[in-house]
N, CA, C and O atoms as a Tripos MOL2 file, in Angstrom:
@<TRIPOS>MOLECULE
protein
  240   239    60     0     0
PROTEIN
NO_CHARGES

@<TRIPOS>ATOM
      1 N          17.3810   -0.4560   70.1080 N.3       1 MET1
      2 CA         17.5310   -1.7800   69.5440 C.3       1 MET1
      3 C          16.3940   -2.6680   70.0550 C.2       1 MET1
      4 O          16.0790   -2.6470   71.2450 O.2       1 MET1
      5 N          15.7890   -3.4330   69.1790 N.am      2 ASN2
      6 CA         14.6860   -4.3130   69.5530 C.3       2 ASN2
      7 C          15.2300   -5.7020   69.9050 C.2       2 ASN2
      8 O          15.2460   -6.6100   69.0740 O.2       2 ASN2
      9 N          15.6720   -5.8420   71.1560 N.am      3 TYR3
     10 CA         16.2580   -7.1060   71.5940 C.3       3 TYR3
     11 C          15.2220   -8.2170   71.6650 C.2       3 TYR3
     12 O          15.5590   -9.3850   71.4690 O.2       3 TYR3
     13 N          13.9810   -7.8780   71.9390 N.am      4 GLN4
     14 CA         12.9100   -8.8820   71.9830 C.3       4 GLN4
     15 C          12.8220   -9.6090   70.6320 C.2       4 GLN4
     16 O          12.7290  -10.8350   70.5820 O.2       4 GLN4
     17 N          12.8510   -8.8450   69.5590 N.am      5 LYS5
     18 CA         12.7790   -9.4270   68.2190 C.3       5 LYS5
     19 C          14.0050  -10.2970   67.9340 C.2       5 LYS5
     20 O          13.8800  -11.3770   67.3550 O.2       5 LYS5
     21 N          15.1750   -9.8350   68.3350 N.am      6 ILE6
     22 CA         16.4040  -10.6050   68.1380 C.3       6 ILE6
     23 C          16.3380  -11.9150   68.9090 C.2       6 ILE6
     24 O          16.7160  -12.9620   68.3840 O.2       6 ILE6
     25 N          15.8640  -11.8670   70.1430 N.am      7 LEU7
     26 CA         15.7380  -13.0850   70.9550 C.3       7 LEU7
     27 C          14.7570  -14.0740   70.3210 C.2       7 LEU7
     28 O          15.0210  -15.2750   70.2860 O.2       7 LEU7
     29 N          13.6380  -13.5760   69.8260 N.am      8 GLU8
     30 CA         12.6720  -14.4410   69.1360 C.3       8 GLU8
     31 C          13.3090  -15.0930   67.9060 C.2       8 GLU8
     32 O          13.0980  -16.2790   67.6510 O.2       8 GLU8
     33 N          14.0830  -14.3200   67.1480 N.am      9 GLN9
     34 CA         14.7380  -14.8540   65.9580 C.3       9 GLN9
     35 C          15.7650  -15.9210   66.3210 C.2       9 GLN9
     36 O          15.9200  -16.8960   65.5850 O.2       9 GLN9
     37 N          16.4620  -15.7570   67.4310 N.am     10 LEU10
     38 CA         17.4060  -16.7760   67.8860 C.3      10 LEU10
     39 C          16.6840  -18.0690   68.2420 C.2      10 LEU10
     40 O          17.0980  -19.1510   67.8270 O.2      10 LEU10
     41 N          15.6090  -17.9540   69.0080 N.am     11 VAL11
     42 CA         14.8570  -19.1240   69.4450 C.3      11 VAL11
     43 C          14.2170  -19.8540   68.2600 C.2      11 VAL11
     44 O          14.1750  -21.0840   68.2290 O.2      11 VAL11
     45 N          13.7190  -19.0790   67.2810 N.am     12 ASN12
     46 CA         13.0480  -19.6690   66.1220 C.3      12 ASN12
     47 C          14.0150  -20.1790   65.0600 C.2      12 ASN12
     48 O          13.5870  -20.7980   64.0850 O.2      12 ASN12
     49 N          15.3110  -19.9300   65.2330 N.am     13 GLY13
     50 CA         16.2930  -20.3780   64.2600 C.3      13 GLY13
     51 C          16.4660  -19.4500   63.0710 C.2      13 GLY13
     52 O          17.1880  -19.7810   62.1310 O.2      13 GLY13
     53 N          15.8150  -18.2920   63.0950 N.am     14 GLU14
     54 CA         15.9690  -17.3230   62.0020 C.3      14 GLU14
     55 C          17.3610  -16.6900   62.0280 C.2      14 GLU14
     56 O          17.9110  -16.3410   60.9830 O.2      14 GLU14
     57 N          17.9250  -16.5450   63.2290 N.am     15 LEU15
     58 CA         19.2960  -16.0690   63.4000 C.3      15 LEU15
     59 C          20.1190  -17.2150   63.9680 C.2      15 LEU15
     60 O          19.6880  -17.8930   64.9010 O.2      15 LEU15
     61 N          21.3030  -17.4300   63.4030 N.am     16 GLU16
     62 CA         22.1840  -18.4760   63.9220 C.3      16 GLU16
     63 C          22.8610  -18.0090   65.2060 C.2      16 GLU16
     64 O          23.0150  -18.7730   66.1590 O.2      16 GLU16
     65 N          23.2660  -16.7300   65.2110 N.am     17 GLN17
     66 CA         23.8960  -16.1610   66.4000 C.3      17 GLN17
     67 C          23.7410  -14.6460   66.3850 C.2      17 GLN17
     68 O          23.4290  -14.0420   65.3590 O.2      17 GLN17
     69 N          23.9660  -14.0560   67.5420 N.am     18 TYR18
     70 CA         23.9220  -12.6050   67.6720 C.3      18 TYR18
     71 C          25.0610  -12.1920   68.5870 C.2      18 TYR18
     72 O          25.1980  -12.7220   69.6890 O.2      18 TYR18
     73 N          25.8740  -11.2520   68.1390 N.am     19 ILE19
     74 CA         27.0150  -10.7890   68.9160 C.3      19 ILE19
     75 C          26.6510   -9.4810   69.6090 C.2      19 ILE19
     76 O          26.2080   -8.5220   68.9770 O.2      19 ILE19
     77 N          26.8510   -9.4690   70.9210 N.am     20 VAL20
     78 CA         26.5640   -8.2810   71.7310 C.3      20 VAL20
     79 C          27.8860   -7.6190   72.0970 C.2      20 VAL20
     80 O          28.7870   -8.2550   72.6440 O.2      20 VAL20
     81 N          27.9820   -6.3430   71.7870 N.am     21 GLU21
     82 CA         29.1600   -5.5500   72.1350 C.3      21 GLU21
     83 C          29.1070   -5.2050   73.6330 C.2      21 GLU21
     84 O          28.0240   -5.1240   74.2130 O.2      21 GLU21
     85 N          30.2730   -5.0040   74.2540 N.am     22 PRO22
     86 CA         30.2990   -4.6800   75.6850 C.3      22 PRO22
     87 C          29.4120   -3.4980   76.0750 C.2      22 PRO22
     88 O          28.7970   -3.5170   77.1410 O.2      22 PRO22
     89 N          29.3380   -2.4800   75.2330 N.am     23 LYS23
     90 CA         28.5430   -1.2880   75.5660 C.3      23 LYS23
     91 C          27.0420   -1.5910   75.5960 C.2      23 LYS23
     92 O          26.2790   -0.8410   76.2040 O.2      23 LYS23
     93 N          26.6090   -2.6760   74.9500 N.am     24 ASP24
     94 CA         25.1930   -3.0480   74.8830 C.3      24 ASP24
     95 C          24.8330   -4.2080   75.8050 C.2      24 ASP24
     96 O          23.6670   -4.5920   75.8970 O.2      24 ASP24
     97 N          25.8290   -4.7640   76.4850 N.am     25 ALA25
     98 CA         25.6260   -5.9880   77.2660 C.3      25 ALA25
     99 C          24.5730   -5.8270   78.3620 C.2      25 ALA25
    100 O          23.7410   -6.7160   78.5440 O.2      25 ALA25
    101 N          24.5900   -4.7230   79.0860 N.am     26 PHE26
    102 CA         23.6430   -4.5330   80.1900 C.3      26 PHE26
    103 C          22.2090   -4.5050   79.6780 C.2      26 PHE26
    104 O          21.3350   -5.1580   80.2490 O.2      26 PHE26
    105 N          21.9610   -3.7610   78.6160 N.am     27 ASP27
    106 CA         20.6080   -3.6660   78.0540 C.3      27 ASP27
    107 C          20.1470   -5.0100   77.4940 C.2      27 ASP27
    108 O          18.9890   -5.3930   77.6580 O.2      27 ASP27
    109 N          21.0570   -5.7240   76.8330 N.am     28 PHE28
    110 CA         20.6930   -7.0240   76.2750 C.3      28 PHE28
    111 C          20.3700   -8.0090   77.3970 C.2      28 PHE28
    112 O          19.4070   -8.7690   77.2930 O.2      28 PHE28
    113 N          21.1610   -8.0020   78.4650 N.am     29 GLN29
    114 CA         20.9120   -8.8920   79.6000 C.3      29 GLN29
    115 C          19.5510   -8.6130   80.2360 C.2      29 GLN29
    116 O          18.8500   -9.5430   80.6350 O.2      29 GLN29
    117 N          19.1840   -7.3610   80.3310 N.am     30 ALA30
    118 CA         17.8750   -7.0050   80.8930 C.3      30 ALA30
    119 C          16.7550   -7.5850   80.0250 C.2      30 ALA30
    120 O          15.7720   -8.1140   80.5460 O.2      30 ALA30
    121 N          16.9040   -7.4860   78.7140 N.am     31 ALA31
    122 CA         15.8970   -8.0480   77.8060 C.3      31 ALA31
    123 C          15.8780   -9.5650   77.8970 C.2      31 ALA31
    124 O          14.8100  -10.1760   77.8550 O.2      31 ALA31
    125 N          17.0450  -10.1770   78.0220 N.am     32 LEU32
    126 CA         17.1290  -11.6380   78.1210 C.3      32 LEU32
    127 C          16.4670  -12.1400   79.4040 C.2      32 LEU32
    128 O          15.7520  -13.1420   79.3780 O.2      32 LEU32
    129 N          16.6930  -11.4610   80.5110 N.am     33 ARG33
    130 CA         16.0760  -11.8690   81.7840 C.3      33 ARG33
    131 C          14.5480  -11.8010   81.7120 C.2      33 ARG33
    132 O          13.8630  -12.6090   82.3390 O.2      33 ARG33
    133 N          14.0190  -10.8530   80.9600 N.am     34 ALA34
    134 CA         12.5680  -10.6980   80.8390 C.3      34 ALA34
    135 C          11.9700  -11.6060   79.7610 C.2      34 ALA34
    136 O          10.7490  -11.7090   79.6470 O.2      34 ALA34
    137 N          12.8160  -12.2580   78.9770 N.am     35 PHE35
    138 CA         12.3730  -13.0910   77.8650 C.3      35 PHE35
    139 C          11.8980  -14.4420   78.3910 C.2      35 PHE35
    140 O          12.6200  -15.1020   79.1380 O.2      35 PHE35
    141 N          10.7110  -14.8510   78.0150 N.am     36 GLY36
    142 CA         10.1110  -16.0770   78.5310 C.3      36 GLY36
    143 C          10.8120  -17.3610   78.1360 C.2      36 GLY36
    144 O          10.6860  -18.3660   78.8350 O.2      36 GLY36
    145 N          11.5410  -17.3570   77.0410 N.am     37 LYS37
    146 CA         12.1920  -18.5810   76.5670 C.3      37 LYS37
    147 C          13.7120  -18.4950   76.7040 C.2      37 LYS37
    148 O          14.4440  -19.0550   75.8890 O.2      37 LYS37
    149 N          14.1770  -17.8020   77.7230 N.am     38 ARG38
    150 CA         15.6210  -17.5750   77.8550 C.3      38 ARG38
    151 C          16.4220  -18.8480   78.0580 C.2      38 ARG38
    152 O          17.6200  -18.8700   77.7770 O.2      38 ARG38
    153 N          15.7830  -19.9160   78.5430 N.am     39 GLN39
    154 CA         16.4910  -21.1820   78.7220 C.3      39 GLN39
    155 C          16.8820  -21.7930   77.3810 C.2      39 GLN39
    156 O          17.6820  -22.7270   77.3400 O.2      39 GLN39
    157 N          16.3300  -21.2810   76.2890 N.am     40 ASN40
    158 CA         16.6490  -21.7710   74.9490 C.3      40 ASN40
    159 C          17.7940  -21.0060   74.2950 C.2      40 ASN40
    160 O          18.1160  -21.2440   73.1310 O.2      40 ASN40
    161 N          18.4070  -20.0890   75.0360 N.am     41 ILE41
    162 CA         19.4740  -19.2570   74.4860 C.3      41 ILE41
    163 C          20.7240  -19.4170   75.3430 C.2      41 ILE41
    164 O          20.6670  -19.4020   76.5730 O.2      41 ILE41
    165 N          21.8580  -19.5710   74.6560 N.am     42 THR42
    166 CA         23.1430  -19.7390   75.3270 C.3      42 THR42
    167 C          24.0660  -18.5930   74.9340 C.2      42 THR42
    168 O          24.1130  -18.1900   73.7720 O.2      42 THR42
    169 N          24.7900  -18.0800   75.9030 N.am     43 GLY43
    170 CA         25.7720  -17.0320   75.6410 C.3      43 GLY43
    171 C          27.1730  -17.5540   75.8650 C.2      43 GLY43
    172 O          27.4160  -18.3390   76.7810 O.2      43 GLY43
    173 N          28.1070  -17.1100   75.0120 N.am     44 ARG44
    174 CA         29.5110  -17.4940   75.1360 C.3      44 ARG44
    175 C          30.3440  -16.2250   75.0970 C.2      44 ARG44
    176 O          30.3140  -15.4760   74.1200 O.2      44 ARG44
    177 N          31.0960  -15.9900   76.1800 N.am     45 ALA45
    178 CA         31.9060  -14.7770   76.2850 C.3      45 ALA45
    179 C          33.1780  -14.9100   75.4590 C.2      45 ALA45
    180 O          33.7980  -15.9710   75.3930 O.2      45 ALA45
    181 N          33.5450  -13.7950   74.8320 N.am     46 LEU46
    182 CA         34.7720  -13.7260   74.0640 C.3      46 LEU46
    183 C          35.7330  -12.7460   74.7210 C.2      46 LEU46
    184 O          35.3380  -11.9620   75.5830 O.2      46 LEU46
    185 N          36.9640  -12.7930   74.3210 N.am     47 ARG47
    186 CA         37.9260  -11.7970   74.8100 C.3      47 ARG47
    187 C          37.4850  -10.4080   74.3680 C.2      47 ARG47
    188 O          36.9540  -10.2320   73.2720 O.2      47 ARG47
    189 N          37.7070   -9.4510   75.2120 N.am     48 GLY48
    190 CA         37.3410   -8.0840   74.8780 C.3      48 GLY48
    191 C          35.9410   -7.7070   75.3130 C.2      48 GLY48
    192 O          35.5320   -6.5590   75.1380 O.2      48 GLY48
    193 N          35.1910   -8.6510   75.8800 N.am     49 GLY49
    194 CA         33.8750   -8.3410   76.4220 C.3      49 GLY49
    195 C          32.6930   -8.6430   75.5300 C.2      49 GLY49
    196 O          31.5500   -8.4940   75.9630 O.2      49 GLY49
    197 N          32.9290   -9.0640   74.2930 N.am     50 LYS50
    198 CA         31.8120   -9.4280   73.4180 C.3      50 LYS50
    199 C          31.2240  -10.7570   73.8700 C.2      50 LYS50
    200 O          31.9200  -11.5990   74.4380 O.2      50 LYS50
    201 N          29.9350  -10.9330   73.6100 N.am     51 ILE51
    202 CA         29.2510  -12.1820   73.9420 C.3      51 ILE51
    203 C          28.4860  -12.6370   72.7050 C.2      51 ILE51
    204 O          27.7720  -11.8530   72.0800 O.2      51 ILE51
    205 N          28.6420  -13.9120   72.3610 N.am     52 ILE52
    206 CA         27.9010  -14.4890   71.2450 C.3      52 ILE52
    207 C          26.7390  -15.2840   71.8260 C.2      52 ILE52
    208 O          26.9390  -16.2100   72.6120 O.2      52 ILE52
    209 N          25.5340  -14.9190   71.4350 N.am     53 TYR53
    210 CA         24.3390  -15.6390   71.8510 C.3      53 TYR53
    211 C          23.8410  -16.4840   70.6870 C.2      53 TYR53
    212 O          23.8520  -16.0490   69.5350 O.2      53 TYR53
    213 N          23.4030  -17.6950   71.0070 N.am     54 SER54
    214 CA         22.8630  -18.5870   69.9860 C.3      54 SER54
    215 C          21.7910  -19.4700   70.6300 C.2      54 SER54
    216 O          21.6270  -19.4960   71.8500 O.2      54 SER54
    217 N          21.0810  -20.1810   69.7810 N.am     55 GLN55
    218 CA         20.0440  -21.0920   70.2620 C.3      55 GLN55
    219 C          20.7350  -22.2580   70.9710 C.2      55 GLN55
    220 O          21.7230  -22.7920   70.4680 O.2      55 GLN55
    221 N          20.2170  -22.6530   72.1400 N.am     56 SER56
    222 CA         20.7480  -23.7990   72.8550 C.3      56 SER56
    223 C          20.5170  -25.0630   72.0450 C.2      56 SER56
    224 O          19.4660  -25.2540   71.4340 O.2      56 SER56
    225 N          21.5100  -25.9020   72.0580 N.am     57 LYS57
    226 CA         21.3750  -27.1930   71.3610 C.3      57 LYS57
    227 C          20.6700  -28.1650   72.3030 C.2      57 LYS57
    228 O          21.0930  -28.3560   73.4430 O.2      57 LYS57
    229 N          19.5980  -28.7720   71.8180 N.am     58 SER58
    230 CA         18.8690  -29.7390   72.6530 C.3      58 SER58
    231 C          19.4460  -31.1190   72.4250 C.2      58 SER58
    232 O          19.8230  -31.4730   71.3080 O.2      58 SER58
    233 N          19.5100  -31.8830   73.4750 N.am     59 GLU59
    234 CA         20.0330  -33.2480   73.4320 C.3      59 GLU59
    235 C          18.8610  -34.2020   73.2720 C.2      59 GLU59
    236 O          18.2010  -34.5370   74.2560 O.2      59 GLU59
    237 N          18.5900  -34.6460   72.0460 N.am     60 ASN60
    238 CA         17.4760  -35.5830   71.8060 C.3      60 ASN60
    239 C          18.0090  -36.9020   71.3700 C.2      60 ASN60
    240 O          17.2360  -37.8260   71.1180 O.2      60 ASN60
@<TRIPOS>BOND
     1     1     2 1
     2     2     3 1
     3     3     4 2
     4     3     5 am
     5     5     6 1
     6     6     7 1
     7     7     8 2
     8     7     9 am
     9     9    10 1
    10    10    11 1
    11    11    12 2
    12    11    13 am
    13    13    14 1
    14    14    15 1
    15    15    16 2
    16    15    17 am
    17    17    18 1
    18    18    19 1
    19    19    20 2
    20    19    21 am
    21    21    22 1
    22    22    23 1
    23    23    24 2
    24    23    25 am
    25    25    26 1
    26    26    27 1
    27    27    28 2
    28    27    29 am
    29    29    30 1
    30    30    31 1
    31    31    32 2
    32    31    33 am
    33    33    34 1
    34    34    35 1
    35    35    36 2
    36    35    37 am
    37    37    38 1
    38    38    39 1
    39    39    40 2
    40    39    41 am
    41    41    42 1
    42    42    43 1
    43    43    44 2
    44    43    45 am
    45    45    46 1
    46    46    47 1
    47    47    48 2
    48    47    49 am
    49    49    50 1
    50    50    51 1
    51    51    52 2
    52    51    53 am
    53    53    54 1
    54    54    55 1
    55    55    56 2
    56    55    57 am
    57    57    58 1
    58    58    59 1
    59    59    60 2
    60    59    61 am
    61    61    62 1
    62    62    63 1
    63    63    64 2
    64    63    65 am
    65    65    66 1
    66    66    67 1
    67    67    68 2
    68    67    69 am
    69    69    70 1
    70    70    71 1
    71    71    72 2
    72    71    73 am
    73    73    74 1
    74    74    75 1
    75    75    76 2
    76    75    77 am
    77    77    78 1
    78    78    79 1
    79    79    80 2
    80    79    81 am
    81    81    82 1
    82    82    83 1
    83    83    84 2
    84    83    85 am
    85    85    86 1
    86    86    87 1
    87    87    88 2
    88    87    89 am
    89    89    90 1
    90    90    91 1
    91    91    92 2
    92    91    93 am
    93    93    94 1
    94    94    95 1
    95    95    96 2
    96    95    97 am
    97    97    98 1
    98    98    99 1
    99    99   100 2
   100    99   101 am
   101   101   102 1
   102   102   103 1
   103   103   104 2
   104   103   105 am
   105   105   106 1
   106   106   107 1
   107   107   108 2
   108   107   109 am
   109   109   110 1
   110   110   111 1
   111   111   112 2
   112   111   113 am
   113   113   114 1
   114   114   115 1
   115   115   116 2
   116   115   117 am
   117   117   118 1
   118   118   119 1
   119   119   120 2
   120   119   121 am
   121   121   122 1
   122   122   123 1
   123   123   124 2
   124   123   125 am
   125   125   126 1
   126   126   127 1
   127   127   128 2
   128   127   129 am
   129   129   130 1
   130   130   131 1
   131   131   132 2
   132   131   133 am
   133   133   134 1
   134   134   135 1
   135   135   136 2
   136   135   137 am
   137   137   138 1
   138   138   139 1
   139   139   140 2
   140   139   141 am
   141   141   142 1
   142   142   143 1
   143   143   144 2
   144   143   145 am
   145   145   146 1
   146   146   147 1
   147   147   148 2
   148   147   149 am
   149   149   150 1
   150   150   151 1
   151   151   152 2
   152   151   153 am
   153   153   154 1
   154   154   155 1
   155   155   156 2
   156   155   157 am
   157   157   158 1
   158   158   159 1
   159   159   160 2
   160   159   161 am
   161   161   162 1
   162   162   163 1
   163   163   164 2
   164   163   165 am
   165   165   166 1
   166   166   167 1
   167   167   168 2
   168   167   169 am
   169   169   170 1
   170   170   171 1
   171   171   172 2
   172   171   173 am
   173   173   174 1
   174   174   175 1
   175   175   176 2
   176   175   177 am
   177   177   178 1
   178   178   179 1
   179   179   180 2
   180   179   181 am
   181   181   182 1
   182   182   183 1
   183   183   184 2
   184   183   185 am
   185   185   186 1
   186   186   187 1
   187   187   188 2
   188   187   189 am
   189   189   190 1
   190   190   191 1
   191   191   192 2
   192   191   193 am
   193   193   194 1
   194   194   195 1
   195   195   196 2
   196   195   197 am
   197   197   198 1
   198   198   199 1
   199   199   200 2
   200   199   201 am
   201   201   202 1
   202   202   203 1
   203   203   204 2
   204   203   205 am
   205   205   206 1
   206   206   207 1
   207   207   208 2
   208   207   209 am
   209   209   210 1
   210   210   211 1
   211   211   212 2
   212   211   213 am
   213   213   214 1
   214   214   215 1
   215   215   216 2
   216   215   217 am
   217   217   218 1
   218   218   219 1
   219   219   220 2
   220   219   221 am
   221   221   222 1
   222   222   223 1
   223   223   224 2
   224   223   225 am
   225   225   226 1
   226   226   227 1
   227   227   228 2
   228   227   229 am
   229   229   230 1
   230   230   231 1
   231   231   232 2
   232   231   233 am
   233   233   234 1
   234   234   235 1
   235   235   236 2
   236   235   237 am
   237   237   238 1
   238   238   239 1
   239   239   240 2
@<TRIPOS>SUBSTRUCTURE
     1 MET1         2 RESIDUE 1 A MET
     2 ASN2         6 RESIDUE 1 A ASN
     3 TYR3        10 RESIDUE 1 A TYR
     4 GLN4        14 RESIDUE 1 A GLN
     5 LYS5        18 RESIDUE 1 A LYS
     6 ILE6        22 RESIDUE 1 A ILE
     7 LEU7        26 RESIDUE 1 A LEU
     8 GLU8        30 RESIDUE 1 A GLU
     9 GLN9        34 RESIDUE 1 A GLN
    10 LEU10       38 RESIDUE 1 A LEU
    11 VAL11       42 RESIDUE 1 A VAL
    12 ASN12       46 RESIDUE 1 A ASN
    13 GLY13       50 RESIDUE 1 A GLY
    14 GLU14       54 RESIDUE 1 A GLU
    15 LEU15       58 RESIDUE 1 A LEU
    16 GLU16       62 RESIDUE 1 A GLU
    17 GLN17       66 RESIDUE 1 A GLN
    18 TYR18       70 RESIDUE 1 A TYR
    19 ILE19       74 RESIDUE 1 A ILE
    20 VAL20       78 RESIDUE 1 A VAL
    21 GLU21       82 RESIDUE 1 A GLU
    22 PRO22       86 RESIDUE 1 A PRO
    23 LYS23       90 RESIDUE 1 A LYS
    24 ASP24       94 RESIDUE 1 A ASP
    25 ALA25       98 RESIDUE 1 A ALA
    26 PHE26      102 RESIDUE 1 A PHE
    27 ASP27      106 RESIDUE 1 A ASP
    28 PHE28      110 RESIDUE 1 A PHE
    29 GLN29      114 RESIDUE 1 A GLN
    30 ALA30      118 RESIDUE 1 A ALA
    31 ALA31      122 RESIDUE 1 A ALA
    32 LEU32      126 RESIDUE 1 A LEU
    33 ARG33      130 RESIDUE 1 A ARG
    34 ALA34      134 RESIDUE 1 A ALA
    35 PHE35      138 RESIDUE 1 A PHE
    36 GLY36      142 RESIDUE 1 A GLY
    37 LYS37      146 RESIDUE 1 A LYS
    38 ARG38      150 RESIDUE 1 A ARG
    39 GLN39      154 RESIDUE 1 A GLN
    40 ASN40      158 RESIDUE 1 A ASN
    41 ILE41      162 RESIDUE 1 A ILE
    42 THR42      166 RESIDUE 1 A THR
    43 GLY43      170 RESIDUE 1 A GLY
    44 ARG44      174 RESIDUE 1 A ARG
    45 ALA45      178 RESIDUE 1 A ALA
    46 LEU46      182 RESIDUE 1 A LEU
    47 ARG47      186 RESIDUE 1 A ARG
    48 GLY48      190 RESIDUE 1 A GLY
    49 GLY49      194 RESIDUE 1 A GLY
    50 LYS50      198 RESIDUE 1 A LYS
    51 ILE51      202 RESIDUE 1 A ILE
    52 ILE52      206 RESIDUE 1 A ILE
    53 TYR53      210 RESIDUE 1 A TYR
    54 SER54      214 RESIDUE 1 A SER
    55 GLN55      218 RESIDUE 1 A GLN
    56 SER56      222 RESIDUE 1 A SER
    57 LYS57      226 RESIDUE 1 A LYS
    58 SER58      230 RESIDUE 1 A SER
    59 GLU59      234 RESIDUE 1 A GLU
    60 ASN60      238 RESIDUE 1 A ASN
């Protein structure tokens, strides 16, 4: 899975959200930690271990 591309799409607004399954969480987290714009992405945990990632909302 190309998590770098998914992260770029989240930051650029091309993707509204991305859901990570529990089995993929470790790999996605590794890609997120290495991503230069990770402060622009927010994760929200759901029951069952899924996490929804989306672009952080800026307060302007």
